[in-house]
N, C-alpha and C positions, 0 to 999 in steps of 0.2 A: 504493500500500500504506500509506504514511504517513497519507494522507487518510482511508482506510478505518479505520485504527486510531484516529485522532483522533475520527471520528464514533462509533465504538463506545464509546470512552471517554466522550464527551459524553453519549451515550444512557444509559450506565450511571449516570453522575452524576445525570442528570435523573430517572431512575427511583428512585434512592436518595432524592433530595430529595422527590419526589412521595410515596414510601412513608412518609416521616417526617411529612408534613403531611396525609395523608389522614385526614379526620374520621370520626366515627361518624355513622350516618344512621338516622333513623326514617321509614319509608315508611307513609303513611296510605292507607286505602281510597279516599279521594277522588282519589288519583293524585299528590298532592304529597308532598314529603318535607322533613324538617328536618335540617340538618347541625349538628354540634357535638360535644360531649363527653358521652357517656352517663354519668349520675350513678348511677342505681339503677333496678331493675326488680323488680316482684313480680307476683302473680297478678291484680292489678287496675290498676296504674298503671305508667307508665314516665316517668322524669325524664331530661331532656337539657338541658345548658347550651349555649345558642347565643349567642355574643357575651357580653353582660352579663346576658342574660335566662335565667332558669331556667324551662323549659317542662315542664308535666305533662300527659300524655295518658292518657285512659282506654284500657286495653288493647283494648277492643272496637273502637276506631277505628284501631288499628294493624294494618297488613297484614304488615309484616316489619321486622326490625332488622338493619342492617349494622354490625358492630363492627370498627373498624380495629385492626390489630396494633400494639401499643404498642412503640415503640423506646426501650428503657431505656438509661440511661447505663452505661458500663463500671463506674463506681463502685457503682451499684446491683446490677449483675450479680455483681460480686465480693463485695459485702457479703452477698448471699444464699448464696453458697457459700464458706464459710470455708476449706475444705480443697481442695487441688489437687495434682496430680502433675506432675513434669517429667522428661523423658527426653531426654538430649542425647548427641551423638556428634561427634567432631572429632579434630584432631591437635594435638600439642605441637611446633611447628616450632622448629628450632634451626639451628645451623651445618651446611651441607651436607657439611662434612668430618667431622662426627661419625659414629660408628658407627650410631647411631639418630637420623637427622636429623629425623624426624617421626613419633614413636610414636603409635599409635592410643589414643584415650581414649573410654570409654563410661561414662555415669553416669545414675543415676535417683534421684529424691528425692521425699519426701513433705513438703509445705509447708503452712503455716498463715498466712492473712492476719491480721496483727496489727492494723494501723490504717492507713487512708488510703494505700494503695499500698505499704506496708511489709510484707514477709513474711519468715518464717524457716522453715527446713526442715532435714532430715537425710536422708542417703542413702548408697548404696554404688555401686560400679561395678567396672570392670576396665580395667587398663592393661598395656601390654607394653613391657618393656625387655629386658635380658639375661634377666630372669625375669618372670613374670606377677605382678601385684600387684592387690589389692582395696583401692581407696581407701574409707575410712570417714570421712565428713565431715559438717560442718554448713555451712549456707549462709544468707546474708542477701541480700535483693533489695529494691530500691526502684524503683517506677515513677513517673515524673515527672508523667504525665498520666492522667486517668481517662477515657480514650477507647480505641477499638479499637486504635489505633496509638499507641505511646508509647516514648520513649527510656527506658533503664533503666541502673542500675548494680548490680553484684552482687559478692559475695566468698565464696569457698569456702575452707575450711581443715579439715585433718584429718590422718589418718595412713595411709600406704601399708603394707598388710599383705602379706607375701610368701605366695604359695600354691604355690610349687614351689621345688625346690633350685636353688642357683646353680652355675654351672660355673667361677666364679672361684676362683683359687688364690693362696696367698701363697708367696713363695720366700725362703728364708733362705740367704744366701751366707756361707761361712766364710772367714776371713782365714788364709791359710797362706803360709809362706815356703819356697820350694823349697830354699834352702841349709841349712834346719834340719831338713827332713823329706822323705822320698821318697814319702810317702803323699799322694794327692790326695783331697780331700773335695768331692764334687759338691754342687751346691745342693740344699737340702732343700725340698720343696713340700708344702703341706697344703691341704686343701679348706676353703673358707670357708662360713660360714652367713649367709644373707640375713636381716637383722633389720628391713628396712623403713625408713621415715623420715617426717618431718613435711613437709607441703606447704601452700602458700597460693596462691590464685589470684584476685586482683581482676580485674574485667572491666567493660567498657561495651558497650552494644549497643542493640537495639530489640526490641520485642515487639508482635505483631499478633494480636488476638483475632478468629477467624473467626466464632464465636458464643460463647454463654455457657459451653459445655462443651468448647471446643476452640480452640487457638491455636498459634502457633509463634514462635520467636525466634532471633536470631543474636547472637553475642557475640564480642568480641575482647579478650584480656587478657594479663596477664603471669603466668607460672607459675614459682614457685621451689619446689624440693623437694630433699631429701637422701635418699640410699640408703646405709644402713649395713650393714657386714659385720663378722663376728667370726671369729677363728680360734684356733688353739692358742697357748698361752703369752701369753694376754691380747692377742693381735694384733687391731687395729682398723683398719678402712678406711672412709672416708666419701667419697662422691661427691656433688657438688653439680650441680644442673641449673637453668639459667636459660633459659626458653623462652617463646615467644609461643603463647598458646592461641587456636585458631580453632574455634568450635563452633556447631552448629545443633541446636535442640531443639524438642520439642513440649510443649504444656501441655494437660492434660485433667483433667476432674473430673465 
């Protein structure tokens, strides 16, 4: 099985190399052909560069022309398409003893290629804690190589907007002295309002382009965010989260 896998891998690599070096060809009525790089063609002539020579043939002598598919670099492909979209899903892993040890995160963003592997974007998503939140964020990404496969670094930052009410409550305990009063005052509870909070998520990973319009990526990072709550009598509660982010996404344009 290992040998078979190795042979298929070797065959795939050979086909990729062959496809990238396959030249254009001009077939003549005489039965011969010329290989090289097709320069231009009109209703009368065809020009092809073969080695250091530029050859010009009258179209009446040409039987057919085979034009190879051009393999363009990742830099050229991305330069042609300034805009692209990313959609990612993953978890925010924390301590297994936490109530929410690995809450789900889903995000989608619109991005713009600024310069040579550097892009910026903005997006929204959905995340689940005690309440559901919509993260509204900006993101920066840098690809280190202009190839189909490249390592990358990224950073997202924004604000978590609550989209439902919280079940959290605040409790007020009254100090009483039994020897001075026979009346017992029970704790007073009041419902809190979820106010959301700031978050930042730097990450490292890799990106693989399947073709010019589709790719995928995986990223591992550190996520810090706060969730704020407010209640009556100016009561405030802030919860801090420190998590590892594990995400997989797709790229399309």
